[in-house]
Backbone bond lengths (Angstrom), bond angles and torsions (degrees), N, CA, C in turn:
res aa  C-N    CA-C-N  psi(-1)  N-CA   C-N-CA  omega(-1)  CA-C   N-CA-C  phi
1 M - - - 1.457 - - 1.523 110.67 -
2 M 1.367 116.08 -41.72 1.460 119.32 179.27 1.514 110.57 -63.05
3 R 1.361 117.07 -40.23 1.459 120.74 179.41 1.523 110.62 -61.11
4 F 1.319 116.52 -43.81 1.465 120.79 179.44 1.519 110.70 -64.53
5 S 1.305 117.28 -40.81 1.463 121.20 -178.31 1.510 111.27 -64.80
6 C 1.347 116.04 -42.04 1.472 119.79 179.41 1.515 111.15 -62.99
7 L 1.336 115.68 -42.82 1.460 119.56 179.85 1.517 110.46 -65.21
8 S 1.344 116.47 -40.37 1.454 119.58 -179.24 1.526 110.81 -63.71
9 L 1.339 115.91 -42.54 1.458 119.72 179.65 1.517 111.09 -64.09
10 L 1.349 116.30 -40.89 1.461 119.80 179.20 1.514 110.65 -64.36
11 S 1.327 116.61 -43.31 1.463 120.43 -179.73 1.516 111.23 -61.38
12 L 1.350 115.86 -42.59 1.453 119.32 178.97 1.517 111.49 -64.89
13 A 1.337 116.52 -38.70 1.465 120.58 179.82 1.521 111.03 -65.00
14 L 1.345 116.83 -43.95 1.461 120.49 180.00 1.522 110.77 -66.51
15 L 1.337 115.33 -40.37 1.460 118.98 178.89 1.524 110.62 -63.60
16 A 1.331 116.47 -35.99 1.458 120.29 179.04 1.516 111.59 -63.94
17 V 1.338 116.20 -35.84 1.469 119.81 177.88 1.519 110.42 -61.14
18 F 1.329 116.82 -45.99 1.458 120.84 179.64 1.519 111.39 -65.12
19 V 1.315 116.22 -44.61 1.471 119.63 -178.37 1.514 110.98 -63.01
20 T 1.341 117.11 -42.73 1.465 120.99 179.33 1.517 110.74 -62.38
21 A 1.345 115.87 -44.37 1.466 119.79 -178.87 1.513 111.40 -65.56
22 A 1.339 116.49 -31.88 1.467 119.66 -176.22 1.520 113.35 -89.90
23 A 1.328 116.42 -2.40 1.459 119.26 -173.49 1.516 112.70 -61.66
24 A 1.336 117.32 -33.51 1.459 120.63 -176.55 1.524 112.27 -82.97
25 Q 1.344 117.55 -5.84 1.448 120.32 -177.05 1.524 109.09 -144.30
26 E 1.311 116.88 130.44 1.456 120.55 178.62 1.522 109.02 -63.54
27 P 1.346 118.56 134.08 1.468 120.17 -177.23 1.526 112.92 -58.58
28 V 1.305 115.06 139.52 1.456 122.51 175.41 1.525 110.19 -100.08
29 W 1.347 116.06 -30.76 1.456 122.24 -174.80 1.524 111.15 -124.50
30 M 1.331 115.39 157.25 1.459 122.08 171.56 1.525 108.07 -122.09
31 L 1.336 117.02 140.48 1.460 122.35 -178.25 1.521 109.17 -124.68
32 G 1.338 115.90 119.26 1.454 121.37 179.76 1.518 112.06 -107.41
33 K 1.316 116.58 -143.99 1.455 121.48 -177.81 1.536 110.94 -68.83
34 P 1.336 117.56 153.15 1.469 121.03 -179.01 1.527 112.53 -64.11
35 L 1.329 115.39 149.34 1.468 120.42 170.69 1.515 110.16 -72.92
36 L 1.327 116.06 -43.06 1.465 123.17 178.32 1.521 107.14 -135.62
37 D 1.342 117.56 134.79 1.463 119.30 -175.06 1.524 110.99 -139.60
38 E 1.323 116.51 -157.87 1.458 120.75 -174.54 1.527 112.68 -69.82
39 T 1.346 117.78 -11.50 1.457 119.92 177.81 1.528 111.98 -84.90
40 T 1.319 118.12 -13.97 1.461 121.99 178.96 1.523 109.47 -73.91
41 T 1.320 116.89 135.91 1.459 120.91 -175.64 1.532 112.04 -121.71
42 L 1.318 115.44 162.35 1.459 124.26 173.18 1.522 106.83 -127.04
43 E 1.338 115.88 117.23 1.466 121.43 -177.43 1.525 110.84 54.57
44 G 1.346 114.97 37.42 1.447 120.75 175.78 1.513 115.89 81.88
45 K 1.340 117.73 1.87 1.453 121.21 -177.97 1.529 110.37 -118.04
46 P 1.340 117.34 151.74 1.472 119.68 177.39 1.524 111.19 -57.87
47 V 1.332 116.50 147.17 1.462 120.90 -176.42 1.524 109.57 -139.97
48 R 1.329 116.08 143.95 1.464 122.27 177.97 1.530 107.81 -98.20
49 L 1.325 116.18 113.96 1.464 121.87 -175.19 1.519 110.77 -103.95
50 V 1.331 116.23 126.62 1.460 122.11 178.24 1.532 109.07 -140.08
51 D 1.334 116.11 172.95 1.476 122.88 174.55 1.529 112.95 56.45
52 P 1.325 119.22 53.22 1.456 119.64 -176.62 1.527 113.46 -70.71
53 C 1.317 114.46 148.40 1.469 123.03 173.70 1.515 106.57 -133.55
54 I 1.321 116.93 141.38 1.461 120.49 -178.17 1.519 110.07 -131.86
55 V 1.335 116.63 140.33 1.459 121.24 179.20 1.525 108.52 -147.17
56 R 1.331 115.71 146.22 1.466 121.92 -177.64 1.522 109.94 -98.95
57 H 1.341 116.47 134.64 1.468 121.33 172.49 1.511 108.34 -143.38
58 E 1.336 114.73 120.32 1.451 122.44 -176.86 1.528 109.84 53.67
59 D 1.326 118.71 -116.88 1.466 119.19 -173.72 1.518 113.19 -105.71
60 R 1.355 117.69 20.24 1.459 119.05 -176.71 1.527 111.67 -135.78
61 W 1.328 114.34 150.92 1.455 122.28 170.28 1.525 108.09 -94.79
62 H 1.323 116.44 129.85 1.465 121.64 179.04 1.521 108.42 -107.91
63 I 1.328 115.73 123.06 1.458 121.25 -176.80 1.518 109.03 -113.06
64 F 1.322 115.46 126.97 1.460 123.03 176.58 1.531 107.82 -115.13
65 A 1.330 116.76 152.82 1.459 120.01 179.40 1.525 109.62 -158.12
66 S 1.317 115.77 161.14 1.458 121.73 173.93 1.527 108.91 -82.04
67 A 1.350 115.71 140.14 1.463 120.54 176.65 1.520 109.12 -166.05
68 N 1.318 116.58 135.83 1.467 122.34 174.63 1.524 112.68 53.44
69 G 1.322 116.89 39.82 1.458 120.46 176.87 1.510 115.17 75.97
70 G 1.323 118.10 11.54 1.455 121.99 179.02 1.512 110.56 -146.50
71 T 1.333 116.59 -151.78 1.465 122.13 -177.40 1.523 110.03 -126.36
72 V 1.334 115.91 139.06 1.464 121.45 177.83 1.520 109.20 -120.65
73 W 1.343 114.99 167.72 1.472 120.89 -174.06 1.521 110.46 -145.49
74 T 1.313 116.03 148.86 1.451 123.63 166.40 1.523 107.23 -153.60
75 S 1.325 117.09 174.73 1.464 119.89 177.98 1.518 109.52 -147.85
76 T 1.337 115.34 161.60 1.458 121.20 -178.67 1.528 109.43 -154.52
77 R 1.313 116.31 154.89 1.465 120.12 176.36 1.526 111.65 -78.81
78 D 1.336 115.67 -35.62 1.461 119.43 -179.51 1.517 109.11 -154.44
79 F 1.326 115.84 -176.99 1.464 121.08 -175.31 1.521 112.19 -108.33
80 A 1.331 117.60 15.51 1.456 120.68 -174.43 1.525 111.52 -67.47
81 K 1.319 117.70 -47.70 1.454 121.72 -179.95 1.520 110.00 -83.55
82 R 1.318 117.48 129.86 1.463 122.28 179.31 1.529 110.08 -125.56
83 P 1.330 120.38 130.50 1.457 125.27 -5.80 1.530 111.78 -69.60
84 I 1.321 116.06 159.03 1.456 120.45 -174.30 1.519 112.62 -78.54
85 A 1.333 118.05 -15.72 1.465 121.36 179.71 1.521 109.50 -151.92
86 S 1.324 115.85 144.55 1.463 120.51 175.83 1.514 111.44 -91.27
87 E 1.333 116.58 -17.98 1.463 121.55 -176.60 1.529 110.14 -140.76
88 V 1.323 116.91 140.30 1.461 121.56 172.33 1.523 108.65 -113.73
89 I 1.336 116.14 159.48 1.464 122.03 -175.96 1.528 109.29 -113.13
90 K 1.323 116.55 132.08 1.458 120.36 177.75 1.526 109.95 -79.66
91 L 1.331 116.71 133.58 1.454 121.98 -179.19 1.532 110.49 -87.66
92 P 1.336 117.65 150.90 1.469 121.35 -178.48 1.529 111.87 -82.56
93 V 1.341 116.20 56.40 1.466 120.27 -175.63 1.524 111.59 -115.19
94 G 1.321 116.30 20.58 1.458 120.41 177.06 1.518 111.99 62.10
95 S 1.341 115.11 -132.11 1.467 120.77 -177.08 1.518 112.81 -95.35
96 C 1.327 116.84 19.72 1.471 121.13 175.77 1.528 108.73 -78.06
97 F 1.332 116.54 125.15 1.456 120.50 -179.30 1.522 110.34 -144.09
98 V 1.323 117.88 -175.90 1.470 125.59 -170.44 1.540 109.11 54.44
99 P 1.336 116.70 68.74 1.462 120.76 -171.04 1.526 115.11 -79.95
100 Q 1.325 114.57 144.74 1.464 124.24 161.57 1.515 105.98 -122.92
101 V 1.315 118.26 129.99 1.464 121.17 -175.13 1.527 110.07 -125.60
102 F 1.331 116.53 134.11 1.459 122.05 175.42 1.521 109.38 -152.12
103 F 1.345 115.83 162.66 1.455 121.00 176.67 1.517 108.70 -92.59
104 H 1.343 116.05 119.86 1.465 121.06 179.85 1.523 108.16 -90.14
105 R 1.327 115.76 104.47 1.462 120.95 -173.22 1.521 114.07 -61.07
106 P 1.350 119.81 -42.64 1.470 118.56 -178.76 1.529 113.66 -59.53
107 Q 1.326 117.66 -33.69 1.463 121.06 -179.50 1.526 112.81 -98.70
108 S 1.336 116.11 -7.67 1.466 121.34 -176.36 1.527 111.24 52.54
109 R 1.324 114.86 42.96 1.461 120.15 178.12 1.527 109.48 -137.73
110 W 1.307 115.38 152.69 1.448 120.78 173.67 1.514 109.82 -80.24
111 H 1.328 115.98 135.13 1.461 121.44 180.00 1.524 109.82 -113.05
112 L 1.303 115.91 132.92 1.458 122.71 174.35 1.526 107.19 -114.66
113 I 1.318 116.36 110.37 1.457 122.64 175.20 1.527 107.81 -91.90
114 G 1.315 117.20 132.49 1.458 120.09 179.69 1.514 110.70 -151.78
115 M 1.308 115.10 -162.72 1.461 120.12 176.15 1.526 108.53 -138.26
116 M 1.319 115.64 155.45 1.448 121.60 179.10 1.527 109.08 -145.41
117 P 1.327 117.66 154.25 1.464 119.48 -179.89 1.524 111.50 -58.06
118 D 1.327 115.84 133.58 1.463 121.40 179.64 1.530 109.49 -85.91
119 K 1.308 116.38 122.41 1.464 121.34 -179.29 1.522 112.87 -104.04
120 T 1.339 116.31 2.83 1.463 120.10 -176.00 1.520 112.80 -98.65
121 G 1.332 117.00 -18.48 1.463 120.35 -175.66 1.506 113.49 85.30
122 R 1.344 117.56 2.08 1.463 120.60 -179.31 1.525 111.75 -75.87
123 Y 1.321 116.21 -39.66 1.454 121.18 -172.88 1.532 111.89 -105.41
124 P 1.344 116.84 158.74 1.462 120.44 174.89 1.533 111.15 -74.64
125 K 1.317 114.90 82.36 1.473 126.36 175.02 1.526 114.92 75.34
126 M 1.332 118.49 -44.03 1.454 120.21 -176.99 1.530 111.84 -119.93
127 A 1.341 115.10 145.28 1.459 121.25 177.37 1.523 109.47 -114.53
128 P 1.333 118.33 139.81 1.467 120.51 175.98 1.522 109.97 -72.39
129 C 1.331 116.80 143.67 1.461 119.01 -178.25 1.527 111.24 -142.48
130 L 1.323 114.70 163.49 1.464 122.67 -177.25 1.523 109.50 -135.36
131 C 1.336 116.16 133.46 1.457 123.56 170.07 1.529 107.18 -124.55
132 T 1.326 117.63 150.59 1.465 120.25 -178.91 1.523 110.63 -131.72
133 N 1.347 114.01 161.95 1.462 120.08 -177.48 1.519 108.08 -156.67
134 A 1.329 117.35 136.56 1.463 120.59 177.69 1.523 111.86 -78.21
135 D 1.338 117.33 -22.41 1.461 121.97 -173.95 1.523 109.54 -137.46
136 I 1.322 117.26 107.56 1.464 120.94 -177.04 1.526 112.19 -64.72
137 T 1.332 117.60 -21.15 1.462 120.21 179.68 1.526 112.59 -81.47
138 N 1.327 117.37 -5.08 1.467 122.52 179.49 1.523 109.87 -106.01
139 P 1.317 118.87 97.43 1.466 119.96 -176.78 1.523 113.75 -64.93
140 K 1.320 117.62 -20.41 1.466 120.65 179.70 1.527 112.19 -85.39
141 G 1.339 117.12 -3.81 1.456 120.00 -174.21 1.513 115.45 -87.64
142 W 1.334 118.75 -1.58 1.458 120.70 -177.74 1.529 111.67 -73.93
143 S 1.330 115.64 137.12 1.463 121.11 178.75 1.527 110.15 -75.90
144 P 1.337 117.85 158.86 1.467 120.38 173.07 1.530 110.05 -61.00
145 P 1.325 117.79 153.40 1.472 119.55 -177.58 1.518 112.92 -67.25
146 E 1.330 114.30 138.29 1.474 123.10 174.57 1.526 107.78 -112.94
147 V 1.321 117.48 126.08 1.463 120.72 179.51 1.524 109.48 -69.93
148 L 1.326 116.84 128.68 1.461 121.49 176.45 1.523 109.14 -77.24
149 D 1.317 115.98 138.55 1.475 120.15 -174.46 1.531 111.57 -84.80
150 V 1.323 115.41 55.50 1.460 120.91 176.17 1.523 108.67 -83.64
151 P 1.339 119.46 125.98 1.471 119.94 177.87 1.530 110.90 -59.30
152 P 1.326 117.86 147.72 1.469 119.67 178.15 1.523 110.95 -66.52
153 P 1.333 118.02 152.15 1.472 121.45 -177.81 1.520 111.52 -72.57
154 L 1.335 115.36 145.00 1.461 121.13 179.71 1.521 109.97 -126.18
155 D 1.322 116.51 126.21 1.459 122.64 176.34 1.526 106.78 -145.93
156 E 1.323 115.97 99.58 1.461 120.18 -176.15 1.527 112.44 -61.94
157 A 1.344 116.34 -31.21 1.464 119.53 -178.66 1.520 111.55 -69.94
158 K 1.329 116.53 -34.25 1.458 120.39 -178.71 1.524 108.65 -152.32
159 P 1.343 117.71 96.03 1.463 120.66 -179.18 1.530 112.19 -55.45
160 V 1.320 115.65 144.74 1.454 121.43 -178.40 1.528 110.05 -81.20
161 K 1.325 116.05 123.54 1.464 121.17 177.99 1.527 111.71 -88.36
162 Q 1.325 115.73 -33.32 1.458 119.93 179.78 1.519 110.05 -156.55
163 W 1.342 116.61 137.28 1.459 120.41 169.45 1.519 108.55 -124.31
164 I 1.332 116.09 144.76 1.462 120.99 -174.02 1.529 110.44 -145.23
165 D 1.331 114.49 158.98 1.462 123.64 170.79 1.530 112.23 68.41
166 F 1.318 115.32 85.47 1.469 122.24 -177.98 1.531 109.95 -92.89
167 W 1.320 114.52 143.37 1.476 121.29 -174.62 1.520 109.87 -143.91
168 V 1.324 117.10 132.21 1.466 122.25 -178.81 1.527 109.93 -116.97
169 I 1.319 115.83 137.40 1.461 122.88 174.11 1.526 107.87 -144.28
170 C 1.332 117.07 144.05 1.468 121.27 -177.66 1.526 110.85 -116.65
171 D 1.331 115.72 140.00 1.462 120.38 168.73 1.525 107.74 -104.09
172 D 1.319 118.12 -157.29 1.460 120.22 -175.95 1.517 113.37 -76.89
173 V 1.340 118.02 -11.51 1.456 121.17 -173.85 1.530 112.65 -123.65
174 K 1.324 116.22 -38.41 1.465 120.00 -170.95 1.527 112.41 -132.67
175 A 1.330 114.42 162.63 1.459 122.42 165.80 1.520 106.72 -102.32
176 H 1.317 116.54 135.94 1.459 122.41 -178.25 1.520 109.06 -119.02
177 L 1.308 116.60 134.80 1.463 122.07 177.23 1.519 108.80 -114.04
178 F 1.330 116.07 127.23 1.462 122.19 177.85 1.523 109.26 -113.15
179 V 1.329 116.20 147.04 1.458 121.69 178.97 1.521 108.52 -157.45
180 T 1.333 116.89 146.46 1.463 121.49 177.98 1.522 110.17 -101.36
181 S 1.338 115.42 154.12 1.462 120.75 175.18 1.518 109.43 -136.32
182 D 1.327 115.68 172.29 1.455 121.03 176.69 1.528 109.51 -57.81
183 G 1.323 115.98 157.00 1.454 119.79 -179.25 1.508 114.02 82.42
184 G 1.348 118.27 14.41 1.455 120.61 178.58 1.510 113.49 62.33
185 R 1.330 116.26 48.89 1.464 120.84 -179.67 1.527 110.86 -118.70
186 L 1.323 115.59 131.96 1.459 122.67 173.09 1.516 107.78 -106.19
187 W 1.322 115.95 126.61 1.470 122.05 -178.42 1.515 110.03 -108.85
188 R 1.354 114.66 151.35 1.465 120.43 175.66 1.518 109.75 -133.96
189 S 1.330 115.61 134.16 1.461 122.96 172.62 1.525 107.20 -124.32
190 E 1.318 117.48 161.53 1.469 119.75 -177.97 1.516 110.85 -144.82
191 T 1.323 114.63 159.85 1.458 122.85 171.88 1.520 107.78 -151.26
192 T 1.308 117.34 163.31 1.461 119.80 178.46 1.527 109.66 -73.82
193 L 1.318 115.46 156.81 1.460 118.85 177.63 1.525 110.88 -61.68
194 A 1.344 116.88 -33.90 1.466 120.68 -179.88 1.525 111.24 -67.75
195 N 1.338 117.37 -33.14 1.466 120.73 -176.96 1.526 113.47 -87.98
196 Y 1.326 117.13 -20.72 1.465 120.11 -177.50 1.524 111.01 -54.63
197 P 1.326 119.21 134.27 1.469 129.20 11.91 1.531 114.64 -96.17
198 H 1.323 116.81 25.18 1.475 120.33 -179.56 1.531 109.88 -113.95
199 G 1.340 116.17 176.17 1.459 121.40 172.59 1.505 115.89 76.25
200 W 1.320 118.35 31.74 1.461 121.48 -176.86 1.525 112.02 -71.24
201 S 1.317 115.83 143.36 1.465 122.18 179.49 1.523 110.83 -81.85
202 Q 1.338 114.94 168.91 1.464 120.19 174.58 1.525 109.55 -62.98
203 P 1.319 119.07 124.74 1.465 120.02 -179.58 1.522 112.32 -60.86
204 V 1.325 114.94 143.57 1.466 121.51 176.18 1.526 108.23 -123.13
205 I 1.322 116.56 156.25 1.457 120.42 178.90 1.524 109.25 -76.27
206 A 1.332 115.70 120.86 1.462 121.20 -178.76 1.518 112.48 -97.34
207 L 1.339 116.76 -22.02 1.463 120.11 -177.03 1.521 108.96 -164.84
208 R 1.327 115.58 143.49 1.469 122.24 171.00 1.521 108.36 -119.82
209 G 1.340 115.96 141.90 1.459 119.19 -179.54 1.515 111.34 -172.08
210 D 1.331 115.57 -164.81 1.457 120.25 -179.03 1.529 111.97 -102.86
211 F 1.329 117.19 19.46 1.459 122.33 175.94 1.531 109.70 -75.50
212 I 1.341 115.59 166.21 1.460 119.06 -178.29 1.531 113.42 -120.02
213 Y 1.338 118.32 -34.85 1.470 118.17 179.34 1.530 110.82 -171.16
214 A 1.349 114.33 -173.88 1.475 123.87 174.19 1.524 113.96 63.42
215 P 1.350 118.26 64.99 1.472 120.31 175.15 1.527 110.93 -82.39
216 H 1.310 117.40 113.77 1.453 122.19 -179.62 1.524 108.51 -118.94
217 V 1.319 116.50 124.97 1.466 121.90 -170.47 1.530 109.96 -122.75
218 Y 1.330 115.45 135.81 1.451 122.09 -177.27 1.519 110.85 -136.91
219 R 1.316 115.57 149.73 1.460 118.92 166.58 1.520 107.56 -79.36
220 H 1.324 115.64 122.16 1.463 121.30 -173.98 1.523 107.85 -140.07
221 D 1.327 115.75 79.62 1.458 121.33 -173.98 1.525 111.39 -63.49
222 V 1.341 114.69 145.76 1.455 122.06 -179.84 1.528 108.79 -121.02
223 S 1.322 116.70 120.42 1.473 122.30 179.64 1.525 111.69 51.31
224 G 1.330 116.20 40.45 1.449 121.23 177.22 1.513 114.82 81.19
225 R 1.337 117.69 -1.68 1.472 121.32 179.96 1.519 110.05 -97.60
226 E 1.336 115.52 140.19 1.460 120.70 178.02 1.521 110.10 -59.44
227 S 1.325 115.87 129.37 1.453 120.76 -179.31 1.523 108.77 -154.78
228 Y 1.332 115.87 155.43 1.465 120.83 -178.58 1.522 110.23 -129.29
229 L 1.328 114.67 144.15 1.455 122.68 179.94 1.520 109.12 -114.52
230 L 1.316 116.63 131.68 1.463 123.72 177.27 1.523 108.35 -118.96
231 T 1.322 117.56 128.27 1.458 120.99 172.39 1.519 109.11 -116.31
232 L 1.325 116.17 145.47 1.466 122.81 -179.06 1.527 108.68 -142.17
233 T 1.319 115.76 154.52 1.458 120.78 174.77 1.522 109.41 -93.11
234 A 1.329 116.28 134.00 1.464 122.69 178.47 1.522 109.18 -130.17
235 R 1.328 115.85 166.32 1.459 121.52 179.83 1.523 109.58 -115.13
236 A 1.326 116.64 124.81 1.461 121.73 179.31 1.524 110.38 -76.78
237 A 1.307 116.50 170.37 1.464 121.83 -178.51 1.521 112.08 -60.15
238 D 1.343 116.85 -30.40 1.462 120.06 -179.96 1.526 112.63 -85.93
239 G 1.327 117.15 3.71 1.454 121.22 176.82 1.514 115.35 96.08
240 H 1.326 118.14 -14.42 1.454 120.96 -179.77 1.536 110.99 -71.94
241 H 1.322 115.21 144.32 1.458 120.40 175.24 1.532 109.84 -86.75
242 Y 1.330 115.57 143.39 1.462 120.47 176.34 1.525 108.36 -143.48
243 Q 1.338 116.03 171.94 1.457 121.87 -176.25 1.525 111.52 -105.53
244 Q 1.331 115.30 126.78 1.458 122.23 173.99 1.523 109.76 -97.98
245 S 1.331 117.35 159.45 1.460 121.06 172.72 1.522 110.68 -137.97
246 Y 1.338 114.50 147.27 1.467 123.63 177.14 1.524 107.54 -136.61
247 T 1.314 116.99 158.98 1.459 121.22 177.73 1.526 110.20 -130.82
248 A 1.331 115.43 156.90 1.464 121.72 177.24 1.523 108.71 -153.33
249 A 1.332 116.16 153.02 1.466 121.18 179.56 1.520 111.59 -78.44
250 K 1.338 116.71 -27.94 1.460 123.09 178.93 1.520 108.68 -139.32
251 L 1.313 116.44 161.05 1.456 119.81 -178.93 1.523 112.62 -69.38
252 D 1.331 116.59 -24.14 1.463 119.88 178.06 1.527 112.04 -104.03
253 A 1.350 116.30 13.55 1.463 120.84 179.36 1.526 110.14 -91.66
254 E 1.328 115.51 177.21 1.462 121.00 -179.86 1.529 109.79 -76.10
255 W 1.324 115.71 135.34 1.458 121.66 179.32 1.525 109.94 -86.82
256 Q 1.342 115.70 133.28 1.455 121.99 179.68 1.530 110.21 -111.13
257 P 1.337 118.29 135.42 1.465 119.63 179.55 1.528 111.33 -64.19
258 A 1.326 115.95 136.02 1.467 121.68 176.35 1.523 109.92 -110.61
259 A 1.328 115.93 -56.89 1.469 121.81 176.41 1.524 105.89 -140.95
260 A 1.316 116.17 85.75 1.464 120.48 -165.37 1.522 114.22 -127.67
261 T 1.331 117.87 25.89 1.456 120.69 176.58 1.522 109.16 -130.98
262 A 1.330 116.68 158.58 1.464 120.80 -177.21 1.522 112.23 -64.82
263 D 1.336 117.43 -31.93 1.463 119.23 -179.79 1.528 112.19 -83.63
264 K 1.328 117.31 -19.63 1.459 121.70 174.78 1.527 108.62 -135.81
265 P 1.335 116.53 71.44 1.462 120.60 -174.65 1.523 113.01 -88.35
266 F 1.309 115.32 167.92 1.461 119.98 167.00 1.527 108.35 -66.02
267 A 1.329 116.04 -44.41 1.465 121.74 173.60 1.521 108.09 -155.06
268 G 1.318 116.42 128.37 1.459 120.84 -178.87 1.511 111.10 -177.53
269 L 1.315 116.04 -171.88 1.462 120.39 -178.68 1.520 112.88 -54.73
270 A 1.329 116.58 -30.80 1.457 120.31 -174.20 1.523 114.10 -74.63
271 N 1.331 118.43 -17.33 1.468 117.96 -175.98 1.528 114.04 -139.99
272 V 1.332 117.21 24.77 1.463 121.30 178.17 1.526 110.06 -117.77
273 L 1.321 116.27 128.07 1.453 122.45 174.38 1.525 107.37 -93.65
274 V 1.333 117.02 118.26 1.461 122.00 -173.29 1.524 110.80 -100.76
275 E 1.347 115.93 123.52 1.459 120.91 178.08 1.525 111.78 -94.84
276 D 1.343 117.44 -25.25 1.466 121.88 178.89 1.521 107.68 -109.91
277 A 1.322 116.48 105.20 1.466 121.88 -171.79 1.519 114.02 -72.73
278 R 1.334 117.61 0.46 1.472 118.84 175.71 1.523 112.12 -71.45
279 W 1.329 117.79 -21.49 1.455 120.30 -178.06 1.524 110.44 -62.50
280 S 1.334 116.39 135.97 1.464 121.21 -176.13 1.519 113.09 -78.81
281 G 1.327 117.69 -19.79 1.460 120.85 179.90 1.511 114.18 114.47
282 D 1.349 118.50 -8.47 1.465 121.41 179.56 1.521 111.09 -85.41
283 L 1.330 116.39 135.35 1.462 123.32 173.90 1.519 107.08 -123.10
284 S 1.326 116.70 101.09 1.465 121.67 -173.66 1.520 111.34 -118.14
285 H 1.319 115.07 150.36 1.460 123.41 169.65 1.530 111.45 46.80
286 G 1.345 116.28 63.50 1.455 120.37 -175.32 1.516 114.47 -99.02
287 E 1.327 115.44 157.61 1.463 122.81 176.35 1.522 110.01 -136.83
288 P 1.321 119.22 131.37 1.461 119.64 167.34 1.528 109.63 -62.00
289 V 1.316 116.94 143.48 1.459 121.52 179.91 1.518 108.41 -89.62
290 R 1.340 116.86 121.83 1.461 121.96 -175.88 1.522 110.29 -120.21
291 S 1.328 117.15 152.85 1.460 120.44 179.90 1.530 111.72 -87.68
292 S 1.345 118.21 -23.35 1.466 120.52 175.61 1.522 108.76 -79.36
293 N 1.326 117.32 164.72 1.467 117.89 -174.70 1.525 114.87 -142.18
294 D 1.348 118.99 10.60 1.454 117.90 -175.11 1.528 112.61 -98.26
295 E 1.335 114.89 -174.69 1.462 122.28 -170.50 1.526 113.60 -67.45
296 R 1.320 118.59 -12.29 1.466 121.01 178.68 1.529 112.03 -78.58
297 M 1.319 117.46 -14.24 1.470 123.44 177.16 1.532 111.13 53.03
298 I 1.332 116.13 50.84 1.463 121.23 -178.30 1.524 109.84 -77.91
299 L 1.312 115.35 128.17 1.453 122.41 -178.33 1.521 109.48 -114.80
300 E 1.318 117.23 132.06 1.458 121.10 179.19 1.527 110.66 -61.14
301 A 1.322 115.87 147.37 1.461 120.30 -179.62 1.525 111.46 -61.63
302 D 1.333 116.92 -33.17 1.460 120.93 -175.53 1.532 111.12 -113.72
303 F 1.337 117.14 41.30 1.472 119.20 -177.96 1.529 110.13 -56.87
304 K 1.335 115.39 146.35 1.464 120.87 -168.15 1.531 114.43 -108.86
305 H 1.330 118.34 -17.36 1.458 119.78 -172.33 1.529 111.88 -133.02
306 F 1.324 114.99 159.30 1.463 122.36 -178.76 1.525 107.55 -146.20
307 I 1.336 117.42 117.83 1.459 122.37 -179.41 1.529 109.46 -93.43
308 F 1.329 117.04 147.43 1.465 120.63 -176.96 1.529 109.05 -159.30
309 H 1.326 116.37 172.18 1.464 117.85 167.84 1.519 109.23 -116.17
310 G 1.315 113.27 142.62 1.455 121.32 178.49 1.504 108.81 -138.79
311 A 1.317 116.88 -149.41 1.456 120.67 179.94 1.509 109.90 -146.96
312 L 1.330 114.70 148.17 1.455 122.19 177.30 1.518 108.53 -106.21
313 D 1.312 117.27 133.32 1.455 121.12 177.23 1.516 110.09 -77.98
314 D 1.330 115.39 131.57 1.457 121.73 175.90 1.516 107.81 -98.24
315 A 1.309 117.10 106.91 1.463 121.25 -173.86 1.518 113.29 -67.32
316 F 1.349 116.27 -16.91 1.453 118.38 -172.68 1.526 112.98 -113.55
317 A 1.339 117.56 1.11 1.458 120.10 177.54 1.528 109.86 -74.41
318 K 1.331 116.65 134.29 1.451 120.38 -176.72 1.529 111.85 -63.63
319 D 1.339 116.95 -31.96 1.463 120.57 -178.56 1.516 112.21 -99.07
320 A 1.345 116.69 16.86 1.469 122.04 -179.22 1.529 110.90 52.20
321 K 1.314 115.44 40.33 1.460 121.53 -176.32 1.521 111.07 -67.12
322 R 1.326 115.86 138.20 1.456 121.03 176.98 1.523 109.69 -102.97
323 Q 1.317 115.47 136.07 1.453 121.60 -178.00 1.528 110.34 -98.64
324 P 1.343 118.45 121.91 1.465 119.47 176.50 1.529 111.04 -59.13
325 A 1.309 116.09 145.39 1.459 121.60 179.14 1.521 109.03 -150.76
326 V 1.313 115.43 152.15 1.464 121.69 177.11 1.516 108.28 -99.68
327 G 1.339 116.03 124.22 1.459 120.95 -177.31 1.512 112.75 -117.43
328 L 1.323 115.57 169.00 1.457 121.99 179.95 1.523 109.23 -134.92
329 L 1.327 115.81 117.93 1.455 120.76 173.71 1.524 109.14 -83.70
330 E 1.330 115.89 140.32 1.472 121.90 175.55 1.518 108.32 -116.26
331 R 1.326 116.82 126.99 1.456 120.93 -176.05 1.535 111.15 -69.76
332 L 1.321 114.91 132.57 1.461 121.65 177.29 1.513 112.28 -94.87
333 R 1.336 115.94 -32.46 1.457 121.47 -177.63 1.516 108.94 -159.78
334 P 1.344 118.64 163.13 1.460 120.85 176.00 1.526 109.74 -64.85
335 E 1.346 115.81 154.59 1.465 119.67 178.23 1.528 110.09 -69.54
């Protein structure tokens, strides 16, 4: 009885935090039980899952995530059963992690963009990499990682100590690579569609802000006009992670803030209604869920879901340890 009472009190306290934070803004999202949590295993052992990526192929959702210094995979028909899988499978991609996955139509192959530790000294700690697969349903079919020949970033005013989280999107003419670095800098490099995945240009700073990582870019047309949506993870004053959003008319145009503050976020404590009070309040490394799956990263105007990683509070852990978990936001209303 005491155990139940303690858990109930903790749940009410956590729920109160969310309700208080959301009081000034009507909720945009609802958050229920995790898609993947501490019960999900890798090779029969507990695994910490972060950096989720989701892509649709035929009648299944394919979920990729970082784990144990590499990338893991699972799939599901829908999100009704939680967690969606009891076991994830490690991919043969070495130390490539933080995956982005899309179908590259010109090559008729699935591309996994990620990052891996740089052992050459050329890059600031991490190198961008690419793995490919002819069949997304075959976890053993992924090629070993190939380092993308993106020049290292240069900023004389403030040298880059580390860059992380690489993302590729293509328009009608070019492939664009985005990546974040320390100091709140978003970088962009480009190459022609004919040269992709080679021939990358010198990265330039595309945006400065108070974000920390995870630049995810989509084509998200508005009223029939070409438009792009950028989401990034930022840290609020209280330490919680939340999702910012920016928009631009072109991939090489200036990015304008849309919902980029902790009190008015794209997704965060201020606009999420939480049904499972175990969630700690962090919304990190998120992706809108889209039905298309190719290199253009086309996102529906009225997309309904957003996948992310957060953490679950363990009420009985002596060190108040938080367990990483993959969650799914469901849209309640338009922004």
